[in-house]
Residue frames as a rotation matrix with the C-alpha (Angstrom) as fourth column:
MET 1
-0.447 0.679 -0.582 17.10
-0.687 -0.678 -0.263 -14.19
-0.573 0.282 0.769 -12.64
ASN 2
-0.270 0.479 0.835 14.26
0.455 0.828 -0.328 -16.21
-0.849 0.291 -0.441 -14.18
THR 3
-0.761 0.086 -0.643 13.25
-0.561 -0.585 0.585 -15.67
-0.326 0.806 0.494 -17.85
ALA 4
-0.042 0.795 0.605 10.31
0.391 0.571 -0.722 -16.39
-0.919 0.206 -0.335 -20.05
SER 5
-0.779 -0.414 0.472 9.95
0.564 -0.133 0.815 -16.02
-0.275 0.901 0.337 -23.81
ALA 6
0.195 0.953 0.233 6.54
0.976 -0.166 -0.138 -14.39
-0.093 0.254 -0.963 -23.79
GLU 7
-0.501 -0.343 0.794 6.29
0.580 -0.814 0.014 -10.83
0.642 0.468 0.607 -24.99
THR 8
0.321 0.702 0.635 3.59
-0.282 -0.569 0.772 -9.80
0.904 -0.427 0.016 -22.55
LEU 9
-0.824 -0.518 -0.230 3.93
0.115 0.244 -0.963 -9.70
0.555 -0.820 -0.142 -18.75
SER 10
0.195 0.932 0.305 1.00
-0.462 -0.187 0.867 -10.57
0.865 -0.310 0.394 -16.53
LEU 11
-0.845 -0.261 0.466 0.85
-0.534 0.368 -0.761 -11.42
0.027 -0.892 -0.451 -12.79
THR 12
-0.089 0.819 -0.567 -1.35
-0.567 0.426 0.705 -14.48
0.819 0.384 0.427 -12.71
GLY 13
0.632 0.375 -0.679 -0.82
0.306 0.684 0.662 -15.92
0.712 -0.626 0.317 -9.21
ALA 14
-0.198 -0.619 0.760 0.57
-0.613 -0.527 -0.589 -15.19
0.765 -0.583 -0.275 -5.81
SER 15
0.509 0.351 -0.785 1.13
0.403 0.709 0.579 -17.22
0.760 -0.612 0.219 -2.55
VAL 16
0.080 -0.481 0.873 2.15
-0.778 -0.578 -0.247 -16.24
0.623 -0.660 -0.420 0.94
TYR 17
0.679 0.101 -0.727 3.51
0.193 0.931 0.309 -19.05
0.709 -0.350 0.613 3.35
ASP 18
0.852 -0.335 0.403 5.35
-0.497 -0.274 0.823 -19.58
-0.165 -0.902 -0.400 6.56
ILE 19
0.420 -0.843 -0.337 9.08
-0.075 0.338 -0.938 -20.25
0.904 0.420 0.079 6.84
ASN 20
0.915 0.009 -0.403 10.67
0.390 0.238 0.890 -21.63
0.104 -0.971 0.214 10.09
ALA 21
0.699 -0.709 -0.090 13.91
-0.457 -0.540 0.707 -20.59
-0.550 -0.454 -0.701 11.78
ALA 22
-0.053 -0.755 0.654 15.73
0.272 0.619 0.736 -23.24
-0.961 0.217 0.173 9.72
GLY 23
-0.595 -0.118 -0.795 14.59
-0.618 -0.565 0.547 -21.56
-0.514 0.817 0.263 6.45
ASN 24
-0.963 0.269 0.029 11.98
0.239 0.799 0.551 -24.28
0.125 0.538 -0.834 5.55
TYR 25
-0.389 0.921 0.037 8.34
-0.784 -0.351 0.512 -24.01
0.484 0.170 0.858 4.52
ILE 26
-0.956 -0.026 0.291 6.29
-0.240 0.640 -0.730 -25.81
-0.167 -0.768 -0.619 6.98
GLY 27
-0.792 0.593 0.143 2.98
0.590 0.683 0.431 -26.15
0.158 0.426 -0.891 5.19
ASN 28
0.098 0.853 -0.513 0.79
0.769 -0.392 -0.505 -23.12
-0.631 -0.345 -0.695 6.09
GLY 29
-0.846 -0.387 -0.367 -0.23
0.148 -0.832 0.535 -20.29
-0.512 0.398 0.761 3.79
TRP 30
0.284 0.939 -0.194 -2.62
0.166 -0.248 -0.955 -18.73
-0.944 0.239 -0.226 1.29
ASP 31
-0.770 -0.557 0.310 -2.86
0.403 -0.050 0.914 -18.55
-0.494 0.829 0.263 -2.44
THR 32
-0.503 0.541 -0.674 -4.89
-0.619 -0.770 -0.156 -16.93
-0.603 0.338 0.722 -5.22
THR 33
-0.766 0.356 -0.535 -6.60
-0.242 0.611 0.753 -20.09
0.596 0.707 -0.382 -6.48
GLY 34
-0.215 0.772 0.598 -10.16
-0.974 -0.125 -0.188 -20.57
-0.070 -0.623 0.779 -5.23
GLY 35
0.696 0.706 0.134 -11.50
-0.709 0.705 -0.032 -23.96
-0.117 -0.072 0.991 -4.17
ASN 36
0.360 -0.612 -0.705 -8.15
-0.323 0.627 -0.709 -25.82
0.875 0.483 0.028 -4.20
GLY 37
0.463 -0.099 -0.881 -7.91
0.645 0.719 0.258 -26.67
0.608 -0.688 0.397 -0.58
ALA 38
-0.600 -0.729 -0.330 -5.59
0.787 -0.462 -0.408 -23.82
0.145 -0.504 0.851 0.46
ALA 39
0.249 0.616 -0.747 -6.96
0.675 -0.664 -0.322 -20.69
-0.695 -0.424 -0.581 2.17
ASN 40
0.540 0.187 0.821 -7.33
0.812 -0.372 -0.450 -17.63
0.221 0.909 -0.353 -0.08
LEU 41
-0.447 -0.663 -0.600 -5.09
0.646 -0.703 0.297 -14.71
-0.619 -0.255 0.743 -0.61
TYR 42
0.604 0.749 0.271 -6.68
0.777 -0.478 -0.411 -11.47
-0.178 0.459 -0.871 -1.72
LEU 43
-0.611 -0.776 0.156 -5.06
0.789 -0.580 0.204 -8.55
-0.067 0.247 0.967 -3.52
LEU 44
0.642 0.748 -0.168 -6.18
0.696 -0.660 -0.283 -4.92
-0.323 0.064 -0.944 -3.44
THR 45
0.075 -0.555 0.829 -4.96
0.766 -0.500 -0.404 -1.80
0.639 0.665 0.387 -5.23
ALA 46
-0.091 -0.020 0.996 -5.66
-0.383 -0.922 -0.053 0.45
0.919 -0.387 0.076 -2.22
ARG 47
-0.845 -0.363 -0.393 -4.96
0.195 0.477 -0.857 -0.27
0.499 -0.801 -0.332 1.40
ASN 48
-0.858 0.494 -0.142 -8.07
0.179 0.029 -0.983 -0.97
-0.482 -0.869 -0.113 3.60
ASP 49
-0.346 0.734 -0.584 -10.38
-0.824 -0.535 -0.184 -0.47
-0.448 0.418 0.790 0.69
ALA 50
-0.306 0.266 0.914 -12.58
0.140 0.962 -0.233 -3.55
-0.942 0.056 -0.331 -0.15
GLY 51
0.733 0.630 -0.257 -13.73
-0.084 -0.291 -0.953 -1.77
-0.675 0.720 -0.161 -3.25
SER 52
0.308 -0.723 -0.618 -10.23
-0.948 -0.286 -0.138 -2.14
-0.077 0.628 -0.774 -4.76
LEU 53
0.057 -0.284 0.957 -10.07
-0.210 0.934 0.290 -6.00
-0.976 -0.217 -0.006 -4.42
VAL 54
-0.502 -0.444 -0.742 -8.38
-0.851 0.103 0.514 -7.51
-0.152 0.890 -0.430 -7.47
ASN 55
-0.652 0.248 -0.716 -9.85
-0.113 0.903 0.415 -10.91
0.750 0.351 -0.560 -6.77
SER 56
-0.324 0.674 0.663 -12.78
-0.946 -0.221 -0.238 -12.21
-0.014 -0.705 0.710 -4.85
GLY 57
0.597 0.781 -0.183 -14.93
-0.778 0.619 0.110 -15.24
0.199 0.077 0.977 -3.85
ASN 58
-0.168 -0.570 0.805 -13.67
-0.539 0.736 0.409 -18.91
-0.826 -0.365 -0.430 -3.73
GLY 59
0.608 0.245 0.755 -13.87
0.421 0.707 -0.569 -19.96
-0.673 0.664 0.327 -7.42
ALA 60
0.283 -0.493 0.823 -12.66
0.942 -0.016 -0.334 -18.60
0.178 0.870 0.460 -10.74
ALA 61
0.753 0.091 0.652 -12.84
0.112 -0.994 0.009 -15.00
0.648 0.066 -0.758 -9.52
THR 62
0.869 -0.492 -0.052 -10.14
0.017 -0.075 0.997 -15.75
-0.494 -0.867 -0.057 -6.92
SER 63
0.197 -0.843 0.501 -7.61
0.955 0.281 0.097 -16.06
-0.222 0.459 0.860 -9.65
ILE 64
0.434 -0.135 -0.891 -5.70
0.016 -0.987 0.157 -12.93
-0.901 -0.083 -0.427 -10.75
HIS 65
0.152 -0.423 0.893 -4.56
0.987 0.119 -0.111 -11.53
-0.060 0.898 0.436 -14.17
GLN 66
0.719 0.015 -0.695 -2.85
0.139 -0.983 0.123 -8.17
-0.681 -0.185 -0.709 -13.74
ASP 67
0.738 -0.418 0.529 -1.26
0.557 -0.065 -0.828 -6.69
0.381 0.906 0.185 -16.81
LEU 68
0.600 -0.573 -0.559 2.24
0.264 -0.517 0.814 -5.42
-0.755 -0.636 -0.159 -16.04
SER 69
0.304 -0.449 0.840 3.31
0.947 0.236 -0.216 -4.75
-0.102 0.862 0.497 -19.56
ILE 70
0.683 -0.130 0.719 3.63
0.139 -0.943 -0.303 -1.05
0.717 0.307 -0.626 -19.17
PRO 71
-0.278 -0.879 -0.388 6.92
0.643 0.130 -0.755 -0.11
0.714 -0.459 0.529 -17.34
GLY 72
0.085 0.332 0.939 6.44
-0.536 -0.779 0.324 1.45
0.840 -0.531 0.112 -13.95
THR 73
-0.924 -0.345 0.167 5.96
-0.291 0.349 -0.891 0.63
0.249 -0.871 -0.422 -10.35
TYR 74
0.039 0.952 -0.303 2.94
-0.325 0.299 0.897 -1.58
0.945 0.064 0.321 -9.16
THR 75
-0.873 -0.145 0.465 1.91
-0.482 0.117 -0.869 -1.93
0.072 -0.983 -0.172 -5.41
PHE 76
0.003 0.897 -0.442 -0.63
-0.163 0.437 0.885 -4.53
0.987 0.070 0.148 -4.25
TYR 77
-0.384 0.018 0.923 -1.99
-0.922 -0.068 -0.382 -4.75
0.056 -0.998 0.042 -0.74
LEU 78
-0.643 0.022 -0.766 -2.56
-0.062 0.995 0.080 -8.24
0.763 0.099 -0.638 0.63
ARG 79
-0.150 0.547 0.824 -5.38
-0.986 -0.020 -0.167 -9.67
-0.075 -0.837 0.542 2.93
ALA 80
-0.381 0.053 -0.923 -5.90
-0.153 0.981 0.120 -13.12
0.912 0.187 -0.366 4.23
ASP 81
0.355 0.545 0.760 -7.85
-0.881 -0.078 0.467 -14.59
0.314 -0.835 0.452 7.02
GLY 82
-0.700 -0.678 -0.223 -6.23
-0.498 0.688 -0.528 -17.25
0.511 -0.259 -0.819 9.38
GLY 83
0.252 0.837 -0.485 -9.44
-0.075 0.516 0.853 -18.26
0.965 -0.179 0.193 11.08
GLY 84
0.896 0.039 0.442 -7.92
-0.431 -0.162 0.888 -17.40
0.106 -0.986 -0.128 14.37
PHE 85
0.735 -0.665 -0.131 -4.70
0.641 0.745 -0.187 -19.22
0.222 0.054 0.974 13.48
ASN 86
0.839 -0.484 -0.249 -1.58
-0.248 -0.747 0.617 -17.70
-0.484 -0.456 -0.747 15.05
TRP 87
0.735 -0.582 -0.348 1.40
-0.373 0.081 -0.924 -17.43
0.566 0.809 -0.157 12.73
PRO 88
0.978 -0.211 0.008 3.94
0.118 0.579 0.807 -19.87
-0.175 -0.788 0.591 14.16
THR 89
0.317 -0.909 0.270 7.22
0.945 0.327 -0.011 -18.93
-0.078 0.259 0.963 12.43
PRO 90
0.077 -0.367 -0.927 9.56
0.372 -0.852 0.369 -15.91
-0.925 -0.373 0.071 12.27
TRP 91
-0.857 -0.405 -0.319 9.52
-0.142 -0.410 0.901 -15.59
-0.495 0.817 0.294 8.43
ALA 92
0.454 0.887 0.083 6.92
-0.017 0.102 -0.995 -15.08
-0.891 0.450 0.062 5.67
GLY 93
-0.718 -0.564 0.407 7.57
0.344 0.222 0.913 -16.21
-0.605 0.795 0.035 2.10
LEU 94
0.262 0.698 -0.667 6.08
-0.451 -0.522 -0.724 -14.76
-0.853 0.491 0.178 -1.11
ASN 95
-0.530 -0.365 0.765 5.78
0.575 0.508 0.641 -16.46
-0.623 0.780 -0.059 -4.48
LEU 96
0.094 0.582 -0.808 4.76
-0.525 -0.660 -0.537 -14.45
-0.846 0.475 0.244 -7.66
PHE 97
-0.247 0.033 0.969 3.60
0.528 0.843 0.106 -16.34
-0.812 0.538 -0.226 -10.68
PHE 98
-0.309 0.044 -0.950 3.55
-0.529 -0.838 0.134 -14.88
-0.790 0.544 0.282 -14.27
ASN 99
-0.346 0.158 -0.925 1.90
-0.938 -0.017 0.347 -15.42
0.039 0.987 0.154 -17.61
GLY 100
0.485 0.798 -0.358 -0.10
-0.815 0.561 0.146 -18.47
0.317 0.221 0.922 -16.51
VAL 101
-0.080 -0.643 -0.762 2.79
-0.215 0.757 -0.617 -20.57
0.973 0.114 -0.199 -15.35
SER 102
0.862 0.484 -0.152 2.41
-0.028 0.345 0.938 -22.66
0.506 -0.805 0.311 -12.21
VAL 103
0.157 -0.869 -0.469 6.17
0.961 0.244 -0.129 -22.30
0.227 -0.430 0.874 -11.33
PRO 104
0.765 0.101 -0.635 6.98
0.339 -0.903 0.264 -18.99
-0.547 -0.417 -0.726 -9.42
GLY 105
0.563 -0.561 0.607 9.04
0.559 -0.282 -0.780 -16.46
0.609 0.778 0.154 -11.26
VAL 106
-0.271 -0.612 0.743 9.94
-0.382 -0.640 -0.667 -14.46
0.884 -0.464 -0.060 -8.10
SER 107
0.524 0.362 -0.771 10.35
0.474 0.628 0.617 -15.82
0.708 -0.689 0.158 -4.63
ALA 108
-0.343 -0.696 0.631 11.32
-0.191 -0.606 -0.772 -13.94
0.920 -0.385 0.075 -1.48
PHE 109
0.306 0.419 -0.855 11.14
0.808 0.361 0.467 -14.08
0.504 -0.833 -0.228 2.28
VAL 110
-0.271 -0.321 0.907 11.10
-0.220 -0.897 -0.384 -11.42
0.937 -0.304 0.172 5.04
PRO 111
-0.968 -0.062 -0.244 10.86
0.213 0.313 -0.925 -11.28
0.134 -0.948 -0.290 8.77
PHE 112
-0.178 0.984 0.020 7.27
0.775 0.127 0.620 -11.54
0.607 0.125 -0.785 9.85
ASN 113
0.704 0.664 -0.252 5.54
0.687 -0.548 0.477 -8.43
0.179 -0.509 -0.842 11.26
ILE 114
-0.339 -0.742 -0.578 8.30
0.610 -0.641 0.466 -5.89
-0.717 -0.194 0.670 10.50
ALA 115
0.531 0.654 -0.539 7.22
0.117 -0.687 -0.717 -2.59
-0.839 0.318 -0.441 8.87
ALA 116
0.764 -0.295 -0.574 10.04
-0.640 -0.455 -0.619 -2.19
-0.079 0.840 -0.536 6.29
PRO 117
0.321 -0.688 0.651 12.12
-0.048 0.675 0.737 -5.38
-0.946 -0.268 0.183 5.79
ALA 118
-0.132 -0.447 -0.885 14.43
-0.951 -0.196 0.241 -5.88
-0.281 0.873 -0.399 2.89
PRO 119
0.831 0.519 0.202 13.21
-0.451 0.840 -0.302 -8.95
-0.326 0.160 0.932 0.90
THR 120
-0.379 -0.924 0.061 15.73
-0.757 0.347 0.553 -11.78
-0.532 0.163 -0.831 0.26
ALA 121
-0.044 0.246 -0.968 15.49
-0.891 0.428 0.149 -14.31
0.451 0.870 0.201 -2.47
TYR 122
0.011 0.186 0.983 14.07
-0.759 0.641 -0.113 -17.74
-0.651 -0.745 0.148 -1.50
GLY 123
-0.230 -0.163 -0.959 14.87
-0.928 0.333 0.166 -21.02
0.292 0.929 -0.228 -3.20
HIS 124
-0.932 -0.130 0.339 13.51
-0.262 0.888 -0.379 -23.93
-0.252 -0.442 -0.861 -1.12
GLY 125
-0.588 0.807 0.057 10.17
0.756 0.523 0.392 -25.69
0.287 0.274 -0.918 -1.00
SER 126
-0.923 0.343 -0.176 7.18
-0.281 -0.910 -0.305 -23.27
-0.265 -0.232 0.936 -1.05
LEU 127
-0.153 0.974 0.167 3.44
0.263 0.203 -0.943 -22.97
-0.952 -0.101 -0.288 -1.41
GLY 128
-0.919 -0.065 0.388 2.26
0.390 -0.020 0.921 -23.32
-0.052 0.998 0.044 -5.12
ILE 129
-0.578 0.762 -0.292 -1.08
-0.711 -0.646 -0.279 -22.25
-0.401 0.046 0.915 -6.54
ILE 130
-0.136 0.535 -0.834 -2.33
-0.678 0.563 0.472 -25.66
0.722 0.630 0.287 -7.68
ASN 131
0.531 0.506 -0.680 -4.20
0.085 0.767 0.637 -27.69
0.843 -0.396 0.364 -5.04
GLY 132
0.850 -0.227 0.476 -2.19
-0.525 -0.282 0.803 -26.26
-0.048 -0.932 -0.358 -2.25
ASP 133
0.826 -0.556 -0.098 0.86
0.499 0.800 -0.332 -28.14
0.263 0.226 0.938 -3.64
GLU 134
0.553 -0.774 -0.310 4.56
0.098 -0.309 0.946 -27.68
-0.828 -0.553 -0.095 -2.72
VAL 135
0.896 -0.209 0.391 6.81
0.395 -0.025 -0.918 -26.13
0.201 0.978 0.061 -5.35
SER 136
-0.011 -0.933 -0.361 10.38
0.977 -0.087 0.196 -25.13
-0.214 -0.350 0.912 -5.54
ALA 137
0.668 0.284 -0.688 10.71
0.293 -0.950 -0.107 -21.42
-0.684 -0.130 -0.718 -5.02
ALA 138
0.926 -0.179 0.333 12.36
0.294 -0.214 -0.931 -19.27
0.238 0.960 -0.146 -7.71
ASN 139
0.290 -0.867 -0.404 15.37
0.826 0.013 0.564 -18.14
-0.484 -0.498 0.720 -5.66
SER 140
-0.691 -0.448 0.568 15.22
0.687 -0.651 0.323 -14.75
0.225 0.613 0.757 -7.49
LEU 141
-0.283 0.485 -0.827 13.79
0.465 -0.685 -0.561 -11.34
-0.839 -0.543 -0.032 -6.92
SER 142
-0.346 0.094 -0.934 13.62
-0.663 -0.729 0.172 -10.68
-0.664 0.678 0.314 -10.64
PHE 143
-0.006 0.402 0.916 11.82
0.462 0.813 -0.354 -12.18
-0.887 0.421 -0.191 -13.67
ILE 144
-0.726 -0.307 -0.616 12.31
-0.378 -0.570 0.730 -11.55
-0.574 0.763 0.297 -17.37
SER 145
0.016 0.765 0.644 9.46
0.527 0.541 -0.656 -11.84
-0.850 0.350 -0.394 -19.84
GLY 146
0.595 0.137 0.792 10.14
0.796 -0.240 -0.556 -11.01
0.114 0.961 -0.252 -23.42
GLN 147
-0.172 -0.688 0.705 11.28
0.495 -0.679 -0.542 -7.25
0.852 0.255 0.458 -23.27
HIS 148
0.554 0.453 0.698 10.23
-0.446 -0.546 0.709 -6.74
0.703 -0.705 -0.100 -19.70
THR 149
-0.499 -0.539 -0.679 11.94
0.358 0.585 -0.727 -7.31
0.789 -0.606 -0.099 -16.36
VAL 150
0.570 0.731 0.375 9.89
-0.213 -0.309 0.927 -7.38
0.793 -0.608 -0.021 -13.16
THR 151
-0.503 -0.796 -0.336 11.75
0.239 0.245 -0.940 -6.93
0.831 -0.553 0.067 -9.82
LEU 152
0.501 0.686 -0.527 10.42
0.636 0.121 0.762 -7.23
0.587 -0.717 -0.376 -6.37
SER 153
-0.229 -0.644 0.730 11.31
0.034 -0.755 -0.655 -4.19
0.973 -0.125 0.195 -4.29
ASN 154
-0.760 -0.017 0.650 9.42
-0.643 -0.129 -0.755 -4.85
0.097 -0.992 0.087 -1.02
PHE 155
-0.088 0.695 -0.714 7.21
0.056 0.719 0.693 -7.29
0.995 0.021 -0.102 0.76
THR 156
-0.740 -0.069 0.669 5.59
-0.644 -0.216 -0.734 -7.11
0.195 -0.974 0.116 4.19
TRP 157
-0.093 0.749 -0.656 3.33
0.136 0.662 0.737 -9.52
0.986 -0.021 -0.163 6.19
PHE 158
-0.574 0.006 0.819 1.62
-0.651 -0.610 -0.452 -8.58
0.497 -0.792 0.354 9.33
ASP 159
-0.939 0.251 -0.234 -0.06
0.343 0.720 -0.604 -10.38
0.016 -0.647 -0.762 12.27
TYR 160
-0.256 0.920 0.297 -3.82
0.440 -0.163 0.883 -10.29
0.861 0.357 -0.363 12.58
ALA 161
0.471 0.481 -0.740 -3.86
0.836 0.024 0.548 -9.51
0.281 -0.877 -0.391 16.21
ASN 162
0.605 -0.363 -0.709 -1.09
0.215 -0.782 0.584 -6.98
-0.767 -0.506 -0.395 16.77
PRO 163
0.599 -0.365 0.713 0.20
0.784 0.086 -0.614 -5.84
0.163 0.927 0.338 13.36
ALA 164
-0.444 -0.840 -0.313 3.35
0.806 -0.527 0.270 -3.57
-0.391 -0.132 0.911 13.03
LEU 165
-0.984 0.180 0.016 1.11
-0.149 -0.860 0.488 -1.39
0.101 0.477 0.873 10.85
PRO 166
-0.525 0.836 0.160 -2.57
0.304 0.359 -0.882 -1.49
-0.795 -0.414 -0.442 12.22
ASN 167
-0.755 0.422 0.501 -5.36
0.519 -0.082 0.851 -1.53
0.400 0.903 -0.157 9.63
ALA 168
-0.789 0.597 0.148 -8.11
-0.615 -0.764 -0.195 1.10
-0.003 -0.245 0.970 9.73
ASN 169
0.386 0.910 -0.152 -10.44
-0.920 0.393 0.016 -1.66
0.074 0.133 0.988 8.74
PRO 170
-0.429 -0.750 0.503 -9.09
-0.820 0.557 0.131 -4.96
-0.379 -0.357 -0.854 10.25
ASP 171
-0.402 0.380 0.833 -11.63
0.165 0.925 -0.343 -7.28
-0.901 -0.001 -0.434 8.81
LEU 172
-0.272 0.294 -0.916 -12.10
-0.865 -0.492 0.099 -7.32
-0.422 0.819 0.388 5.02
VAL 173
-0.100 0.087 -0.991 -12.02
-0.735 0.665 0.133 -10.96
0.671 0.742 -0.002 4.01
GLY 174
0.671 0.288 0.683 -12.66
-0.651 0.669 0.358 -14.53
-0.354 -0.685 0.637 5.26
VAL 175
-0.134 -0.756 0.641 -10.69
-0.245 0.652 0.717 -17.74
-0.960 -0.061 -0.273 4.94
PHE 176
-0.686 -0.128 0.716 -12.46
0.555 0.545 0.628 -18.71
-0.471 0.828 -0.303 1.76
GLY 177
0.342 0.733 0.588 -14.36
0.920 -0.389 -0.049 -15.68
0.193 0.557 -0.808 0.71
SER 178
-0.619 -0.581 0.529 -13.83
0.587 -0.789 -0.179 -11.91
0.522 0.199 0.830 0.07
ALA 179
0.337 0.750 0.569 -16.46
-0.123 -0.564 0.817 -10.76
0.933 -0.345 -0.098 2.74
PRO 180
-0.399 -0.455 0.796 -15.76
-0.783 -0.284 -0.554 -9.91
0.478 -0.844 -0.243 6.40
ASN 181
0.042 0.350 -0.936 -16.17
0.181 0.918 0.352 -12.94
0.983 -0.184 -0.025 8.83
GLY 182
0.901 0.318 0.296 -15.79
-0.204 -0.292 0.934 -11.20
0.384 -0.902 -0.199 12.20
LEU 183
0.627 -0.768 -0.126 -12.12
0.615 0.390 0.686 -12.12
-0.478 -0.508 0.717 12.47
ALA 184
0.563 -0.518 -0.644 -9.21
-0.462 -0.843 0.274 -9.73
-0.685 0.143 -0.714 11.98
ASP 185
0.983 -0.183 -0.012 -7.11
0.072 0.444 -0.893 -10.38
0.169 0.877 0.450 8.79
TYR 186
0.074 -0.997 0.004 -3.49
0.645 0.051 0.763 -10.94
-0.761 -0.053 0.647 8.17
SER 187
0.956 0.290 -0.037 -2.21
0.177 -0.673 -0.719 -8.21
-0.233 0.681 -0.694 5.89
GLY 188
-0.054 -0.998 -0.031 0.76
0.503 -0.054 0.863 -6.89
-0.863 0.031 0.505 3.96
LYS 189
0.852 0.350 -0.389 1.81
-0.206 -0.459 -0.864 -5.66
-0.481 0.816 -0.319 0.57
PHE 190
-0.002 -0.920 0.392 4.41
0.642 0.299 0.706 -5.99
-0.767 0.253 0.590 -2.12
THR 191
0.603 0.139 -0.785 5.74
-0.405 -0.795 -0.452 -3.77
-0.687 0.591 -0.423 -4.81
VAL 192
0.165 -0.618 0.769 7.22
0.739 0.594 0.318 -4.60
-0.653 0.516 0.554 -8.08
ARG 193
0.114 -0.164 -0.980 9.10
-0.440 -0.893 0.099 -2.52
-0.891 0.420 -0.174 -10.56
VAL 194
0.569 0.140 0.811 8.76
0.620 0.575 -0.534 -3.23
-0.541 0.806 0.241 -14.32
THR 195
0.034 -0.604 -0.796 11.51
-0.422 -0.731 0.537 -2.02
-0.906 0.317 -0.280 -16.64
ALA 196
0.935 0.216 -0.281 12.00
-0.339 0.313 -0.887 -2.49
-0.103 0.925 0.366 -20.42
VAL 197
0.267 -0.825 0.498 14.88
0.278 0.561 0.780 -4.72
-0.923 -0.070 0.379 -21.56
PRO 198
0.032 -0.249 -0.968 16.78
-0.758 -0.638 0.139 -3.11
-0.652 0.729 -0.209 -24.50
GLU 199
0.951 0.250 0.182 16.30
-0.035 0.670 -0.741 -5.09
-0.308 0.699 0.646 -27.82
PRO 200
0.303 -0.896 0.324 19.44
0.764 0.432 0.480 -6.36
-0.570 0.102 0.815 -29.53
GLU 201
0.294 -0.109 0.949 19.22
0.798 -0.518 -0.307 -3.50
0.526 0.848 -0.065 -32.08
GLN 202
0.899 0.102 0.426 19.29
-0.117 -0.882 0.457 -1.02
0.422 -0.461 -0.781 -29.19
TRP 203
0.708 -0.705 0.038 22.28
0.169 0.222 0.960 -2.68
-0.685 -0.674 0.277 -27.61
ALA 204
0.157 -0.662 0.733 24.13
0.981 0.189 -0.040 -2.54
-0.112 0.725 0.679 -30.99
MET 205
0.489 0.026 0.872 23.43
0.378 -0.907 -0.185 1.20
0.786 0.420 -0.454 -31.26
MET 206
0.974 -0.167 0.151 24.53
-0.211 -0.442 0.872 1.78
-0.079 -0.881 -0.466 -27.59
LEU 207
0.478 -0.840 0.256 27.74
0.506 0.501 0.702 -0.17
-0.719 -0.206 0.664 -28.17
GLY 208
0.238 -0.322 0.916 28.31
0.945 -0.141 -0.295 1.64
0.224 0.936 0.271 -31.43
GLY 209
0.794 0.132 0.594 27.96
0.013 -0.980 0.200 4.99
0.608 -0.151 -0.779 -29.66
VAL 210
0.864 -0.501 0.059 30.43
-0.080 -0.021 0.997 4.00
-0.498 -0.865 -0.058 -27.06
ALA 211
0.265 -0.811 0.522 32.91
0.820 0.474 0.321 2.88
-0.507 0.343 0.791 -29.63
LEU 212
0.357 -0.090 0.930 32.49
0.648 -0.693 -0.315 6.16
0.673 0.715 -0.189 -31.59
LEU 213
0.960 0.007 0.281 33.06
-0.172 -0.775 0.608 8.20
0.222 -0.632 -0.742 -28.44
GLY 214
0.640 -0.748 0.176 36.11
0.261 0.427 0.866 6.15
-0.723 -0.508 0.468 -27.70
ALA 215
0.162 -0.571 0.805 37.48
0.987 0.101 -0.126 6.80
-0.009 0.814 0.580 -31.21
ILE 216
0.596 0.102 0.796 36.83
0.276 -0.957 -0.084 10.59
0.754 0.270 -0.599 -30.99
ALA 217
0.962 -0.247 0.120 38.62
-0.200 -0.334 0.921 10.67
-0.187 -0.910 -0.370 -27.57
LYS 218
0.414 -0.796 0.441 41.53
0.677 0.594 0.434 8.78
-0.608 0.119 0.785 -28.94
ARG 219
0.342 -0.158 0.926 41.80
0.855 -0.356 -0.377 11.17
0.389 0.921 0.013 -31.82
ARG 220
0.855 0.103 0.508 41.78
-0.069 -0.949 0.308 14.18
0.514 -0.299 -0.804 -29.63
ARG 221
0.826 -0.561 0.064 44.53
0.043 0.175 0.984 12.70
-0.563 -0.809 0.169 -27.54
LYS 222
0.210 -0.699 0.683 46.65
0.928 0.362 0.085 12.22
-0.307 0.616 0.725 -30.58
GLN 223
0.437 0.052 0.898 46.06
0.600 -0.761 -0.247 15.78
0.670 0.647 -0.363 -31.67
SER 224
0.977 -0.033 0.211 47.01
-0.186 -0.618 0.764 17.15
0.105 -0.785 -0.610 -28.36
ALA 225
0.515 -0.828 0.219 50.24
0.504 0.500 0.704 15.11
-0.693 -0.252 0.676 -28.33
GLN 226
0.109 -0.500 0.859 51.15
0.972 -0.126 -0.197 16.73
0.206 0.857 0.473 -31.69
């Protein structure tokens, strides 16, 4: 599990990339940094709804900054355009970046074009968010930031031509823009769960309570023996 000392928790980057049968990233993918040479990845808060796009364009607006400080469940839908490119590998990888750091805090991979796969932590080379660079994946499904833990609970990535879950609106974005370009999109989603980490004082109170219950139980046993 990765950790950071910041008190707030913000999702500030994401990338999706291909992983071959040997478990290696082979250089194809999308990220949420505009104008950096890599194709763009767009997030939405509602499936098939261009009006819910979190990021847009091919510049500063392509970056994301989603506040995750309130404990709960957050689902983001994904769109990307391959420009007619056919996904060549059996696996799809996902990196999530937090609090403005360019090293992923959560990294996972799943079988490509499967409706409900279980994500597995990924720890090899992967697509970053700076100039289409390669970075070491986090090898973790969870990330701690201050008093918050964020955990990836699902991730899917679908074909543009024959997706396992067809899109009502197959063309929302382009390769380097958030407008339709006449080509069907790759699509998917991911969900993270944010929970509060107990503070040291809370742990002390919990442990004290457990110790008190133990003492009461021990006293009752002694009284029963008498």
